C-alpha positions as CSV (number, residue, x, y, z in Angstrom):
1,M,-2.0,-42.0,-4.3
2,F,-2.1,-38.6,-2.8
3,E,0.4,-37.3,-5.4
4,R,-1.7,-38.6,-8.2
5,C,-4.9,-37.1,-6.8
6,A,-3.1,-33.7,-6.1
7,A,-1.6,-33.6,-9.6
8,I,-5.1,-33.4,-11.2
9,T,-6.7,-31.3,-8.5
10,I,-4.3,-28.5,-7.8
11,T,-3.7,-26.9,-11.2
12,N,-0.6,-24.7,-11.8
13,T,-2.0,-23.0,-14.9
14,E,-4.6,-20.9,-13.1
15,L,-3.0,-18.1,-11.1
16,N,-4.4,-15.8,-8.5
17,I,-3.6,-12.5,-10.2
18,Q,-5.3,-9.2,-9.0
19,P,-5.7,-6.2,-11.2
20,N,-2.9,-4.3,-9.4
21,S,-0.5,-7.2,-9.6
22,V,2.4,-7.5,-12.0
23,V,3.3,-10.9,-13.4
24,Q,6.5,-11.9,-15.0
25,Y,7.3,-15.2,-16.7
26,V,10.7,-16.8,-16.9
27,A,11.6,-19.8,-19.0
28,D,14.9,-21.8,-19.2
29,N,16.1,-25.2,-20.2
30,A,15.5,-27.7,-17.4
31,D,17.6,-30.9,-17.1
32,H,17.2,-33.8,-14.8
33,N,19.2,-37.0,-14.2
34,L,22.0,-36.1,-16.5
35,R,24.7,-38.2,-14.9
36,T,23.2,-41.7,-15.4
37,I,25.6,-44.4,-16.5
38,D,23.7,-45.4,-19.6
39,G,22.3,-42.0,-20.4
40,K,18.7,-43.1,-20.0
41,D,15.9,-41.7,-17.8
42,T,17.2,-38.2,-18.5
43,F,14.9,-35.2,-19.0
44,H,15.6,-32.2,-21.2
45,G,12.8,-29.7,-21.4
46,M,11.6,-26.2,-20.8
47,G,11.0,-25.1,-17.3
48,I,8.7,-22.1,-16.7
49,I,7.8,-20.0,-13.6
50,A,5.5,-17.0,-13.0
51,A,6.5,-14.3,-10.5
52,I,3.5,-12.3,-9.1
53,T,4.3,-8.9,-7.4
54,P,3.1,-8.2,-4.8
55,S,2.8,-11.7,-3.5
56,L,-0.7,-13.0,-3.1
57,P,-1.9,-16.3,-1.5
58,Q,-2.5,-18.8,-4.3
59,K,-5.6,-21.0,-4.3
60,H,-5.1,-24.2,-2.3
61,N,-7.9,-26.7,-3.1
62,C,-8.8,-29.7,-0.9
63,V,-7.5,-32.9,-2.5
64,P,-10.3,-35.4,-2.8
65,R,-9.6,-39.1,-2.8
66,R,-10.3,-40.6,-6.2
67,K,-8.9,-43.2,-8.6
68,V,-6.6,-41.5,-11.2
69,T,-5.8,-43.3,-14.3
70,D,-2.5,-42.9,-16.1
71,E,-4.3,-41.4,-19.1
72,E,-5.8,-38.7,-17.0
73,L,-2.5,-37.9,-15.4
74,L,-0.7,-37.6,-18.8
75,N,-3.4,-35.4,-20.3
76,Y,-3.6,-33.0,-17.3
77,G,-1.7,-29.7,-17.1
78,Q,0.0,-30.0,-20.4
79,I,1.1,-27.1,-22.6
80,K,-0.1,-27.5,-26.2
81,I,2.8,-28.1,-28.6
82,H,2.9,-26.0,-31.8
83,S,5.3,-26.9,-34.6
84,H,7.4,-24.0,-35.9
85,D,10.4,-23.4,-38.0
86,I,12.2,-20.0,-37.7
87,N,12.5,-18.2,-41.0
88,Q,16.2,-17.0,-40.9
89,N,15.4,-14.3,-43.5
90,I,14.0,-12.2,-40.7
91,L,17.6,-11.4,-39.7
92,S,17.9,-9.0,-42.6
93,K,15.1,-7.0,-41.1
94,I,16.7,-6.6,-37.7
95,T,18.4,-3.2,-37.6
96,Y,20.8,-1.8,-35.0
97,Q,20.0,1.8,-34.2
98,K,22.2,4.3,-32.6
99,L,21.9,4.0,-28.8
100,L,21.7,7.4,-27.2
101,P,23.5,7.6,-23.8
102,L,21.2,7.7,-20.8
103,S,21.8,10.6,-18.3
104,T,21.1,8.4,-15.3
105,E,23.2,9.2,-12.2
106,D,23.9,6.7,-9.5
107,A,22.6,8.5,-6.4
108,T,24.5,6.1,-4.1
109,A,27.9,6.2,-5.9
110,N,29.4,8.1,-3.0
111,L,28.5,5.2,-0.7
112,D,30.8,2.9,-2.8
113,L,33.8,5.2,-2.4
114,L,33.0,5.7,1.3
115,W,32.9,1.9,1.8
116,M,36.2,1.4,0.0
117,S,37.8,4.1,2.1
118,S,36.9,2.1,5.2
119,C,39.8,-0.3,4.4
120,L,42.1,2.4,5.6
121,F,40.7,2.2,9.2
122,R,42.0,-1.3,9.8
123,L,38.7,-2.1,11.6
124,P,36.1,-4.8,11.1
125,R,33.6,-3.7,8.5
126,P,30.7,-5.3,6.7
127,G,30.9,-6.5,3.1
128,W,29.8,-4.2,0.3
129,Q,26.4,-5.8,-0.2
130,G,25.7,-6.0,3.6
131,Y,26.6,-2.3,3.9
132,M,24.4,-1.3,1.1
133,Q,21.5,-3.4,2.4
134,F,21.8,-1.8,5.8
135,V,22.0,1.7,4.5
136,M,18.9,1.3,2.2
137,E,16.9,-0.8,4.7
138,T,14.1,1.8,5.2
139,K,13.4,2.5,1.5
140,K,10.1,1.5,-0.1
141,H,9.8,-1.2,-2.8
142,P,7.0,-2.9,-4.7
143,G,6.9,-5.9,-2.3
144,K,7.8,-9.5,-2.1
145,S,6.9,-11.7,-5.1
146,E,5.1,-15.1,-5.2
147,V,6.8,-17.6,-7.4
148,V,4.6,-20.3,-9.1
149,F,5.8,-23.3,-11.1
150,L,4.1,-23.8,-14.4
151,P,4.0,-27.0,-16.4
152,L,7.2,-28.3,-18.0
153,I,7.4,-28.8,-21.8
154,D,9.0,-32.2,-22.7
155,L,10.9,-30.9,-25.7
156,S,14.5,-29.8,-26.2
157,A,14.4,-26.2,-24.9
158,S,16.5,-25.0,-27.9
159,S,14.1,-26.3,-30.5
160,D,12.1,-23.8,-32.4
161,S,8.8,-25.5,-31.6
162,C,9.5,-25.5,-27.9
163,V,10.3,-21.8,-27.8
164,F,7.2,-21.0,-30.0
165,S,5.0,-23.2,-27.8
166,T,6.3,-21.4,-24.7
167,L,5.7,-18.0,-26.1
168,T,2.2,-18.9,-27.3
169,F,1.2,-20.4,-23.9
170,L,2.5,-17.5,-21.9
171,A,1.0,-14.9,-24.2
172,E,-2.4,-16.5,-24.1
173,Q,-2.3,-16.8,-20.3
174,A,-1.2,-13.2,-19.8
175,I,-3.8,-11.9,-22.1
176,R,-6.5,-13.9,-20.2
177,Y,-5.5,-12.0,-17.1
178,N,-5.4,-8.7,-19.0
179,K,-1.7,-8.4,-18.6
180,T,1.2,-7.7,-20.9
181,P,3.2,-10.9,-21.4
182,I,6.7,-10.3,-20.0
183,V,9.0,-13.2,-20.7
184,T,12.7,-13.5,-19.7
185,F,15.1,-15.9,-21.4
186,D,18.9,-16.3,-21.3
187,Q,20.8,-15.3,-24.4
188,P,20.4,-18.3,-26.8
189,L,16.7,-18.6,-26.2
190,Y,16.2,-14.8,-26.2
191,W,17.6,-14.6,-29.7
192,K,15.4,-17.4,-30.9
193,A,12.3,-15.9,-29.3
194,M,13.1,-12.5,-30.7
195,M,13.2,-13.9,-34.3
196,I,10.0,-15.9,-33.7
197,I,8.2,-12.7,-32.5
198,A,9.6,-10.7,-35.4
199,N,8.3,-13.4,-37.8
200,S,4.8,-13.5,-36.3
201,D,1.7,-11.9,-37.8
202,D,0.3,-8.8,-36.2
203,S,-2.8,-10.7,-35.1
204,S,-0.7,-13.3,-33.3
205,P,-0.9,-13.1,-29.4
206,I,2.9,-13.4,-29.1
207,R,3.2,-10.1,-30.9
208,Q,2.4,-8.3,-27.6
209,T,5.2,-10.1,-25.8
210,V,7.9,-8.0,-24.2
211,L,11.2,-10.0,-24.1
212,K,13.7,-9.5,-21.4
213,L,17.3,-10.7,-21.5
214,G,18.3,-12.5,-18.3
215,G,20.5,-10.1,-16.2
216,F,22.1,-13.0,-14.2
217,H,23.5,-14.6,-17.3
218,T,24.5,-11.2,-18.7
219,L,26.5,-10.6,-15.5
220,M,28.2,-14.0,-15.9
221,S,29.2,-13.1,-19.4
222,F,30.6,-9.7,-18.3
223,I,32.7,-11.3,-15.5
224,G,34.0,-13.6,-18.2
225,C,35.0,-10.5,-20.2
226,I,37.0,-9.2,-17.2
227,G,38.8,-12.5,-16.9
228,H,39.6,-12.6,-20.6
229,I,40.8,-9.0,-20.8
230,M,43.0,-9.3,-17.7
231,E,44.1,-12.9,-18.4
232,E,47.8,-12.2,-18.8
233,L,48.0,-9.0,-16.7
234,G,48.2,-10.5,-13.1
235,L,44.6,-10.7,-12.1
236,Q,44.7,-14.5,-11.9
237,D,47.9,-14.3,-9.8
238,L,46.2,-12.0,-7.3
239,L,43.3,-14.3,-6.9
240,N,45.6,-17.3,-6.5
241,L,46.8,-15.7,-3.3
242,V,43.3,-16.2,-1.8
243,Y,41.6,-19.0,-3.8
244,A,42.8,-22.5,-4.8
245,T,44.5,-22.6,-8.2
246,N,41.9,-24.8,-9.9
247,T,39.1,-22.5,-8.7
248,V,40.3,-19.3,-10.2
249,P,39.8,-20.2,-13.9
250,H,36.1,-21.0,-13.1
251,M,35.8,-17.7,-11.3
252,L,37.3,-15.7,-14.2
253,S,35.1,-17.5,-16.7
254,G,32.0,-16.3,-14.9
255,K,30.8,-19.8,-13.9
256,A,31.5,-19.6,-10.2
257,I,29.8,-16.2,-10.1
258,S,29.3,-15.8,-6.3
259,R,32.9,-16.6,-5.6
260,A,34.0,-14.4,-8.5
261,I,32.2,-11.4,-7.3
262,R,33.7,-11.8,-3.8
263,G,37.2,-12.2,-5.2
264,L,36.9,-9.2,-7.6
265,F,35.7,-7.0,-4.7
266,L,38.8,-8.1,-2.8
267,V,41.0,-7.1,-5.7
268,E,39.2,-3.8,-6.0
269,S,39.8,-3.0,-2.3
270,A,43.5,-3.8,-2.7
271,V,43.9,-1.7,-5.9
272,M,42.0,1.2,-4.2
273,F,44.3,1.0,-1.2
274,V,47.3,1.3,-3.4
275,L,45.7,4.1,-5.3
276,I,45.0,6.2,-2.3
277,N,48.5,5.4,-1.1
278,T,47.9,6.1,2.6
279,D,50.4,4.6,5.1
280,I,48.7,3.7,8.4
281,Q,51.0,3.1,11.3
282,R,50.0,1.3,14.5
283,D,50.1,4.3,16.8
284,H,49.5,7.2,14.4
285,L,48.3,8.1,10.9
286,E,50.7,9.6,8.3
287,P,49.4,12.0,5.6
288,T,49.0,10.6,2.1
289,I,51.8,11.3,-0.3
290,V,50.7,12.8,-3.6
291,D,52.7,12.9,-6.8
292,S,54.4,16.3,-6.9
293,E,54.4,16.4,-10.7
294,V,50.6,16.5,-10.8
295,I,49.9,18.7,-7.8
296,P,51.7,21.9,-7.1
297,D,53.3,22.3,-3.7
298,S,51.0,25.2,-2.8
299,E,47.9,22.9,-3.3
300,K,49.4,19.6,-2.1
301,S,47.9,19.9,1.4
302,Y,44.3,20.1,0.0
303,Y,44.8,17.0,-2.1
304,S,46.2,14.9,0.8
305,L,44.5,13.1,3.6
306,T,45.5,13.9,7.2
307,S,44.8,11.9,10.3
308,S,41.9,14.2,11.1
309,D,40.5,13.6,7.6
310,L,40.6,9.9,8.1
311,E,39.0,10.2,11.5
312,E,36.2,12.2,9.9
313,L,35.7,9.6,7.2
314,N,35.6,6.9,9.9
315,V,32.9,8.7,11.8
316,L,31.0,9.3,8.6
317,F,31.2,5.6,7.6
318,H,29.9,4.4,11.0
319,R,27.3,7.2,10.9
320,M,25.7,5.4,7.9
321,L,25.6,2.2,10.0
322,D,23.9,3.8,13.0
323,V,20.5,2.2,13.4
324,N,19.2,5.2,15.4
325,A,20.3,7.8,12.8
326,I,18.5,8.7,9.6
327,N,20.7,7.7,6.7
328,N,21.1,10.9,4.7
329,Y,23.4,10.7,1.7
330,E,23.7,14.5,1.8
331,E,26.0,14.1,4.8
332,I,28.6,12.5,2.5
333,D,28.4,15.3,0.0
334,K,28.9,18.0,2.6
335,S,31.9,16.3,4.2
336,K,35.2,18.2,3.4
337,A,37.2,15.0,4.1
338,F,35.2,13.1,1.5
339,K,35.6,15.8,-1.1
340,K,39.4,15.6,-0.5
341,L,39.2,11.9,-0.9
342,Q,37.4,12.3,-4.2
343,L,40.0,14.8,-5.5
344,L,42.8,12.5,-4.3
345,V,41.3,9.5,-6.2
346,E,40.7,11.6,-9.4
347,T,44.3,12.9,-9.2
348,K,45.8,9.4,-8.7
349,I,43.7,8.1,-11.6
350,A,45.0,10.9,-13.8
351,T,48.6,10.0,-12.7
352,F,48.3,6.3,-13.3
353,K,46.8,6.8,-16.8
354,L,50.1,8.3,-17.9
355,S,51.6,4.8,-18.1
356,R,50.3,1.8,-20.1
357,T,50.3,-0.6,-17.1
358,G,48.5,2.0,-15.0
359,S,45.9,2.5,-17.7
360,V,45.1,-1.2,-17.7
361,W,44.4,-1.3,-14.0
362,I,42.4,1.9,-14.1
363,Q,40.3,0.2,-16.8
364,L,39.9,-2.7,-14.4
365,L,38.5,-0.3,-11.8
366,N,36.1,0.9,-14.4
367,M,34.9,-2.6,-15.1
368,F,34.5,-3.1,-11.3
369,R,32.4,0.0,-11.2
370,I,30.1,-1.3,-14.0
371,L,29.9,-4.7,-12.2
372,K,28.9,-3.1,-8.9
373,T,26.5,-0.6,-10.5
374,F,24.7,-3.5,-12.4
375,I,24.3,-5.5,-9.2
376,K,23.0,-2.3,-7.5
377,A,20.5,-1.7,-10.3
378,E,19.2,-5.3,-10.0
379,R,19.1,-5.2,-6.2
380,T,17.3,-1.9,-6.0
381,G,15.1,-2.3,-9.1
382,N,16.5,0.7,-10.8
383,W,15.4,0.3,-14.4
384,E,17.3,3.2,-15.9
385,L,20.5,2.2,-14.2
386,H,20.0,-1.4,-15.4
387,L,19.8,-0.2,-19.1
388,Q,22.7,2.2,-18.7
389,T,25.1,-0.4,-17.2
390,T,24.0,-3.0,-19.8
391,M,24.9,-0.4,-22.5
392,E,28.3,0.2,-20.8
393,M,29.1,-3.5,-21.0
394,L,28.8,-3.6,-24.8
395,P,32.4,-2.4,-25.6
396,F,33.8,-5.1,-23.3
397,F,31.6,-7.8,-24.9
398,A,33.1,-6.8,-28.2
399,A,36.7,-6.7,-26.9
400,A,36.4,-10.1,-25.3
401,G,34.8,-11.7,-28.3
402,H,31.4,-12.4,-26.6
403,S,29.6,-11.6,-29.9
404,N,26.4,-13.4,-28.9
405,Y,25.9,-11.2,-25.9
406,L,27.1,-8.2,-27.8
407,K,24.3,-8.5,-30.4
408,S,21.6,-9.6,-28.0
409,S,22.3,-6.9,-25.4
410,Y,22.4,-4.3,-28.1
411,V,19.0,-5.3,-29.4
412,Y,17.6,-5.7,-25.8
413,V,18.7,-2.2,-24.8
414,Q,17.4,-0.8,-28.1
415,N,14.0,-2.4,-27.6
416,M,13.7,-1.5,-23.9
417,M,14.5,2.1,-24.5
418,S,11.6,2.3,-26.9
419,L,9.1,1.1,-24.3
420,K,8.3,4.7,-23.2
421,E,6.6,5.2,-26.6
422,T,5.4,1.6,-27.4
423,N,4.1,0.6,-23.9
424,P,4.0,3.5,-21.5
425,L,2.2,1.5,-18.7
426,L,4.9,-1.2,-18.7
427,Y,7.6,1.4,-18.8
428,H,6.1,3.0,-15.7
429,L,6.0,-0.3,-13.9
430,F,9.6,-1.0,-14.7
431,Q,10.5,2.5,-13.5
432,S,8.8,1.7,-10.2
433,G,11.0,-1.4,-9.7
434,H,8.9,-4.2,-11.1
435,H,11.5,-5.5,-13.5
436,V,13.1,-7.5,-10.8
437,I,11.8,-10.2,-8.4
438,R,12.1,-10.1,-4.7
439,R,12.0,-13.3,-2.7
440,S,12.2,-11.4,0.6
441,D,10.5,-8.3,1.8
442,Q,13.5,-5.9,1.7
443,Y,14.6,-3.1,-0.6
444,W,18.0,-4.5,-1.3
445,A,16.6,-7.8,-2.3
446,G,15.8,-7.5,-6.0
447,L,17.0,-10.5,-8.2
448,S,17.2,-10.9,-11.9
449,S,14.4,-13.0,-13.3
450,D,16.7,-15.7,-14.7
451,L,18.4,-16.0,-11.3
452,V,15.1,-16.7,-9.6
453,I,14.3,-19.7,-11.9
454,E,17.7,-21.1,-11.2
455,Q,17.3,-20.7,-7.4
456,D,13.7,-22.0,-7.3
457,L,12.8,-24.4,-10.1
458,M,16.2,-25.7,-11.2
459,R,17.5,-26.3,-7.7
460,T,14.3,-28.1,-6.8
461,M,14.7,-30.4,-9.8
462,K,18.2,-31.3,-8.8
463,S,17.5,-31.8,-5.1
464,S,16.5,-35.0,-3.4
465,G,13.1,-35.3,-1.6
466,I,11.4,-32.8,-3.8
467,L,7.9,-31.2,-4.0
């Protein structure tokens, strides 16, 4: 009785949005009770959430006791369904423009190399994400977000009418709050929504919608590209040393994404250890041996790491972890030992590129760099870095045959790069870190919008004892 009364008293279509708040909508297919024996009592629909940044307390009404009929319950909180059929002729009007490279520099790139060099110390060290979170703990961010569940649509999420109804509902709601409708879909729904918006009239409310491609699913596809490109080149054999044999294919396909990221970071550390080629003995440290064909004997000492250099790198690494010290990235740039480490890595990369096998593994390191930079862009809310890394993924989508993500990511980057002219206010908000959602009040806590709906709404639907 309480649930029936609450269902028609506490509405989830009216949000507490202040003028300075930013609201993002995320929609994805929601499934429930898929594993029934007879296939009945299943649900396939569209799940929708709204993320409000910064978080604000939502209205909590007192639930009065009353008699609620089934008809009232069915008619309450529904999203109006609009029939729609996509005109496929619109595809001929979609053009691919030349993407100009972004001159965005990763200000924390040196932290990555410093963290990787810590494997030489043979000491306990935090993981990469833990290290980055600790170093960036004092930085400012837009704030924690409030996630609100919106009504479900009882239609197949992939149907044209369902996507059109979703866009119409979200556009009307955002315009009612004087906000630009920002909607995130994964790739199949993104492509449908893009064609629907392109087909709409200029007077239609959905014409103002800004579509975002889900970063979480894009990352999964990119990890699948890494697994496909390195399929016969030993990457799976390396991961089999740590993970169960049946697990690795799921990791390299991008499905077991958390485990895949952890495994790929382990491979990166191992490759970098071989690349730097430093022998660490139990009682003393030997200098690094450098290829004499690349470095002249007169300059070899400058391109090699001595025990004092490693000690300096060790002190610098732990300096970044000192809670009483002010984390200043300029200390890394001024370090002579770190500069020698950079030159050593660059020299080794140039050496390995002389062979075909070495070139493949250097390319793998480049894919690892793109992977980590994309995660960093999402975690920190760096909009320019997000677009740049998505652009860098395009050749790998093409090489691995991920044509759907290739075309969608290309159009996505193309449209987002034009926001500066078409919607300067929204461009400024994205620049200030509002394109991600934070579920905790930390700088290194940004999450892709499509990941939040998976962690909140989808997990709730598949859990026992819900709501």
